[in-house]
Every structure is written in C-alpha cells, then in structure tokens.
C-alpha positions in Angstrom: 108.5 208.8 52.4 105.5 207.2 54.1 107.4 203.8 54.1 110.5 205.4 55.6 108.4 207.2 58.7 106.8 203.8 59.1 110.0 201.8 59.3 111.5 204.5 61.7 108.3 204.3 64.0 108.4 200.7 63.9 112.2 200.6 64.8 111.4 203.0 67.6 108.6 201.0 68.8 110.4 197.7 68.9 113.4 199.5 70.4 111.0 200.6 73.4 109.2 197.4 73.9 112.9 195.7 74.2 114.1 198.5 77.1 110.7 197.7 78.8 111.2 193.8 78.8 115.0 193.9 79.8 114.2 196.3 82.7 111.3 194.2 83.8 113.4 191.2 83.3 116.9 192.6 85.0 114.8 193.6 88.2 113.1 190.2 88.9 114.5 188.0 91.8 114.7 185.0 89.3 117.4 187.0 87.2 119.3 187.7 90.7 119.5 183.9 91.4 120.5 183.0 88.0 123.2 185.7 88.2 124.3 184.0 91.5 124.3 180.7 89.9 126.1 181.8 86.9 128.7 183.4 89.2 129.2 180.3 91.4 129.5 178.3 88.1 132.6 180.8 86.9 134.1 180.4 90.0 133.9 176.7 90.1 135.3 176.6 86.8 138.4 178.8 87.3 139.3 177.4 90.8 138.0 173.6 90.2 136.3 173.9 93.7 133.4 176.1 95.1 134.1 177.9 98.5 133.0 176.4 101.4 129.8 178.5 101.9 129.0 178.1 98.1 129.0 174.2 99.1 126.4 174.5 101.8 124.3 176.5 99.2 124.5 173.4 96.6 124.1 170.9 98.7 120.8 169.1 98.0 120.8 167.3 101.4 120.1 170.3 103.3 117.2 170.8 105.7 115.4 173.0 103.7 115.5 170.7 100.7 114.0 167.8 102.7 111.1 169.7 103.3 110.6 171.6 99.7 110.3 170.2 96.3 113.7 171.4 94.5 111.7 172.5 91.7 109.0 174.7 92.6 109.9 175.1 96.5 106.5 173.6 97.5 105.9 172.3 101.1 106.4 168.5 101.0 105.3 165.5 103.5 107.9 163.1 104.6 105.9 160.4 102.8 105.6 162.4 99.4 107.3 160.6 96.6 105.9 163.1 93.9 105.8 166.7 94.3 101.6 167.6 94.7 102.5 171.1 93.1 104.4 170.3 90.0 104.6 166.5 89.9 108.1 166.1 90.3 108.9 162.7 90.9 111.5 162.9 93.9 114.4 160.5 94.5 116.2 159.7 97.5 119.8 160.2 97.0 120.8 157.0 98.7 118.0 155.0 97.1 119.4 152.3 94.6 116.0 151.5 93.3 114.6 155.1 91.6 110.8 155.3 91.5 
C-alpha cells in the first residue's frame, strides 16, 4: 500500500510540475515569437511565397539588423566584425570573402 501511495503522489507531483512549466513557457515572449515564425513558415510552405508584410519581417537587410546583432539583438557599431555580446561573427551578405 505504501508503494502505491508513493507512486500516486509521484505522478501527481510530476503532473503539477509539468503544468507549472508549460504555463511559464506558453506565456513567454520567446514562445510568441516562435509561434509567429512557425505560422510564417507554414504559410510559406502552403503558398510557396510569404506575404508582402512577412517578407519585410524576414528580410535581413532591414535597418534594424544593420545596427543589431541578429542573434542577441545587441547594439552594434558599423565597424564591428563580431558581436561584442555573444561573439557571433558578422558577415556582409555582399562580401565575397567572409571572415
């Protein structure tokens, strides 16, 4: 009987932890961004082309990406070849010789 009680309490404990973790993850800003990316990719797979507004969101040559690291969004100087925050090596899309 003790083993059965221990198993039931363990299952309840794990279920409670799962619910708490899922609630924290589902409410995060990162989850919202991932869902938006997933929806854009699904739409692109179905139609073959993203919508005009989505193309602007996905375009890496926008003004924001020129000043911010694409990985961590840290502010970058025009002369930076590497992100000072995360260390990402920055490559110019028009550069034939990446560093």
